[in-house]
N, C-alpha and C positions, 0 to 999 in steps of 0.2 A: 512736404515734398514727396512725390511719388517716384520711387527709384525704379531702375530697369528691372531689378529682381522682383519687386512687388508687382509690376505690370505683367511680367511673365507668369507669376503665380495666378493672377487674375485671368489671364488668357487661358491657362490650363484648366481652371475651374469652369469656365464658360464652354470650352471646347468639348469636354467630357469624352475625350477619345485618347487612345494610346499615342504617346509621342515616339517618333522615330529617333533612333540612336545612330551616332556616327560609328561606322564599323571599320573605316579605313580612311587614311589621309595621305596625300602624296604631293610633291612639288614637280613630279614628272621628270623629264630629262631634257636638256637643251643647253643653250648658252646665250649670253647677252640678254635680250628681251624676248627670245623665242623659245617656247617650251612645249614639248609634246606631253599632254596630260593623259590622253586616252589613245590607244592604238587598237586596230582590229584584232591583232594577234595576242593581246594581253587583256587589259581591262575591258576592251570592247566586247569580248566574249561574255563577260558577266553583266555588262550594262546595255547590251543591245536592246532596242534599236540605236542607242548612242554608241557608235563604233569608233569615233575619232574626235579628238578635240585638241586644237592648238591654241595657245595663248601667244599672241604676237604683238610686238611693239617696235617703234623706231621711226625713222624718217621715211615717209611714203614715197618720195621720189627715188630713194634707194631701193625700196621694195620693187617699184615698177621697173627700174633699170635691171635688177637681177632676175626678176621673174620671167618665166617663159611659158608658152602654151603647152598644156599637158592634158591627157584624156581622163575621163571617168566613165563608169557605167554602173548601174545597179544601186546608186545612192542618191540621196538628196544632200546638198550642201547649204548651210546656213551661216552667213557671215554678219556679225554685228560689231559695232565700234563703241567702245566705252569712253574713249577720249579722242578728240580731234575729228576730222571728217575727210572723206574721199569723194571724188567726182566720178559719176557714171555717165556714159554717152553711148547709147545703143540705138540703131536705126528703128528697132521695133518698140523699144520702151521709152525713148526720149532721153533727156539728160537731166541731171540734178545732182544733189549732194546727199550722202549718207553720213549722219553723225549719230550721237547718242539716241537710241530708240529706233533708228532706221535699220533696214535689213536688205541684204541680197539673198535671194532664194534661188536655187537651181536644182531641178530634178534632172539628173543626168540620164536616168532611164536606160534606153538601149545604146547610148553612146554620145559623147560630146567632147569637144576640145575647148579649153578656156584657160585663163590664167593672167590675162592682161586687160580685162574689161574694166578695171578700176584704175584711176590715175590720181595724181595729187589734187587735193582740194584746197580749201582756204587755210588750213593749218599745216604746219610743217611736220609735226610729230603726231603719231596715232597710236592707239592701242585697241585691240579687239580680240575676238575669238572666232575661229572657224570650226564648225561642227559638221560631222557627217552623220546622216541617218541611214541605216539600212532600210531598203524599201521592201514592201510586201511583194509576193510573187506577181500579183496582177499589175504592178507598176514598175518592176525592176527592169523591164525591157520596153516600157512605154515611151512615147515620144518625149522629147526634151521640153521642159517648161521652166522658164526663168522669170523672175520678178525683181524689181528694184522698188522698194517701198520706203519713201522718205518718212522721217520721224513724225511729221505733221499728220500723216495718214495712218499711223499706228495707233493702237488703242491701249488704254491703261486700266489696270485694276489696282487701286491703291498705289503703292510705291512701285508697282511692277508694270513694265511694258510687256504685253503679251505678244511675244515674237512668233511663236508657233502654238497652235491649239486653241483651247477655250478655257478660261478660268474666271470664276466669280461672275459669270454672266457675260463676260467680254470675249468676243471671238476675234482672233487674228485674221487679217486679210491674206496672209500667206497661204498658198495652196498646197500645204503639206498634208501627208496622210493622217488619218484619224488615230487617236490613241496616244498622242504625244503632246506634252506641254513643254515649252521652253520660254523662260522669262528672263528679262533683264531688269535688275532691281537695284535701286540705291536707297539706303536707309540713312537718315540723319544721325548724328551722335546721340546715343542712348535711345534711339527709336526702336521699338519692338514691333514685330510682324510675324504672323503665323501663316504658313502655307499649308492649306488643306487640299491634298491632291484628289483628283477624281477617283472613284471606286476602281480598283484594279491596277492603279498606277504604283506597282510595287518596286519598280526601278526608280531610284532617286539619287541625285547628286547635286553639288554646286561647286562653282569655281570662282575664286576671288580675283577681282581686277584691281581694287584699291581699298585701303583702309583695313578694318578688322571687324570680326564678329565676336561677341561675348555670350556667356550663358551656355546652354546645353550643346549648342553647335558652334563653339568657339573656333575661329579660324583667323589666320594671318594672311596678309597679301601674298598672292601667288599659290595658295594651297587649293587642292581639289579635295572635297569631302565626299565620301560615299556613305549613303544611309542604308539601314537594314531593310530587308525585303518585305516590308509591310506597306499598307497604304494609309498609315497613320499620319498625323500632323507633324510638321517640322517647325519648331520654334526658333526664331532668329532675332537677334538684337544687335544694332550697330555699336561699335566701340567708341572710344572718345573722339576719333576722327571720322566716324561714320563708316559705311561699307558700300562698295559697289561690286556686284557679282552677277553671274548667270546661274540659273537653276533649271534643271531638267527633271521631269518625271514622265513615266510612260508605262503602258501595258507591255510586258516583256515580249520581245520578238521571238516567235516560237521556232524559228528555222535555224539550221546550222549556217555558219558563215563560210562561204567559199571565196577565197581571197585571191585577187590578182594584185599587181603592183599598185594600180590606181582604182581598182574595182572591188566591189563586194556584192556577191549574189547568194541566192538561196540554194542553188544546185550547181553541180559541175557543168551541166549542159547550158544553163543560163549564163554562167561565167564565160564559157567558150563562145557563145553567141555574142555577148557583150564585147569581148576582146576582138572578135572578127569584125564587128561593126566599127570599133575604134580604128582598126587598121585601114578599113575602107575609107573612113573619114580622114585619116592622115594623108592618104594619097590625094583625096579631093582638096584638102587644105593646101597641100603643096601646089596644086594646079591653080588655086585662087591667087597665090602670091601675097604681096603685102596688103593687109586689110586695115592698117593703122589709120585711125581717124585723126582729124586736126587736133583734137584734145589730147592725143597721146594714148588713148585707149584702143584696144582691139576687141571687137565684139565677140561674144560666144559663138563658136562654130558648131552648127548642128547638121550641116549638110544641106 
């Protein structure tokens, strides 16, 4: 019988490359099923372009009832679901369902209001992650771009759905900036897998949704692991109940972070421009009145 440990040794021998080590682990802060794992003012400064990550779970109808429209600028948001599904209904993108492997992408760019574009799907309870990516200067004030990509239209590389970027010859359909990989992975019990990031992807982390990992990158449900700043391989193996997690790697974002309440930009001037645009959009949104669709969703407002 081949054990997990022996498979990991075999993988290491074939890879012939340095393995990345875990340098930090955290459960973030929060309560119930909602936890802030990365914030722009703390870990986001070290993990940029990954500047924000929330792990969220609960009853979708309650999220939809509590949630409100709010603005963003200067970032891209990526929302994936690891359990359950939600419904999207947009006059430009059509309607459908996002479940495991599907994604909502929004490039806020120069300014956008959103927060109620997803409504209850076919399942009562959900779990997922919302990620913010800091955008490069040429995109931080660009026009808004949003996508809803159902799981059937996403692409896989082994056990990984390639949510953002390109990995193992597989390109995500999400129109995110280059230099970033973001994967959704499920490993079966005792299944081993090695992530080999592209050259220069010295930022690396993963966040657990369910199960556990064993071996060099052992992790429990709910943990965020941060890896050392190399572009070596990351060895991963599912525990006795398997593991579901998201994993990010990227070329480091070379710019300082200039922070607003809902915005992240590369300069003070760009931040001011984004926040002015947001205020202009707020006034236009108020003039529009109720935009709720029959499904209960309210489409993204970009002016």
